[in-house]
N, C-alpha and C positions, 0 to 999 in steps of 0.2 A: 379480405384479411381475416385471420383467425386470432382470437385472443384466448390462449389456453388457460383454463382455470385450474385443472388438474388432469390426470390421464383419462378421466371419464366424462369430462365436462368442458365445453368450449363456447365461445361467443363468436358468431360469424358477423362481420361488419362490412357493409358496402355503402359508401358515401359518394354522392355526386355533387360537385361544387361548380359554381360559375363565378369567376372573379373572386374567389375566396368565400363565397356565400353558399351555405348548404341549400341545395335545391331538392334533394331527395335522399333517402337513406333507408336501409334495412339493417336492423340489429336483432339477431336471433340467437337465443340460447338453445344449444343442442346437447343431448346427453347420449353417451355410449351405453346402450342397453342391449344385451345379447349380441354384442359385436356389430351393432348397427347404430349409426348416428341418427337420432330421432329428434326432430324439432319439438320443443316444449312451449316456448314463449317467443313471439316475434313482435317487435315494434317496427312500424313503418308508416309511410305516407304515400304508398304506391297506388297506382291505378286511379289517380285523381281524387283520392280520399284524404281527409284530414288525418292528422297524427292519431294513431290508434295502436292498441295492443291486441294481438290474436293469441288466445289461450287455447292450445291444442289439447284435444281429448284423446284418450287411448283408442277410441273407436273411430278416429279420423275426423270427427266433427271439430269445429273451432268456434270459440266465442269471441266476438269482436267487441272491444271496449274503447270508445273514443275518449281522448284526453285533451283538454284544452291547454295549450302552451302559447307563450308569446312569440316564439320563433322556432325554426327547425334546429338551430344551434342548441337552444336550451332543451328541446325535445330529445336530441341525440345524446346530450350529456345525461339527461334523466334516464334514458333507456340503458345506457352503459352502466351507470351507477346502480340502477335497480337490479339488473341481471348479475352484476359482479357481487352485490351484497346479499342477494336472495336466491341464487341459483340452487343451493342445496334444498331450500324450502320448496321451490318450484318442482324440483326433481321428485322429492318425497310425495308431494301432492299428486303428481302425475302417476307415480308408481302405486300409490294407495288406491286411486281410481281404477287402475289396471287390475288390481287384485280382486276387486268387487265383482 
């Protein structure tokens, strides 16, 4: 599922539930830059790891930041809220690193 923020920014969300309980999810902010959708920030708990944020770098590297949360439902809400409220800041930070 995509949550459109504007024509150049979107959030991609994939949630896996079992009996109504969140078991896994990915919530990723993507920016349209030079006609290519580029992942900038990703929240997930995939690959057996606890909830974390991956901060993508223009050179392809990523910085992993683990975040303690009481449940995956709370983590998912946090991720969506953070990306919706700060996507423009994440985009500008990514682009400023790209210009260096």
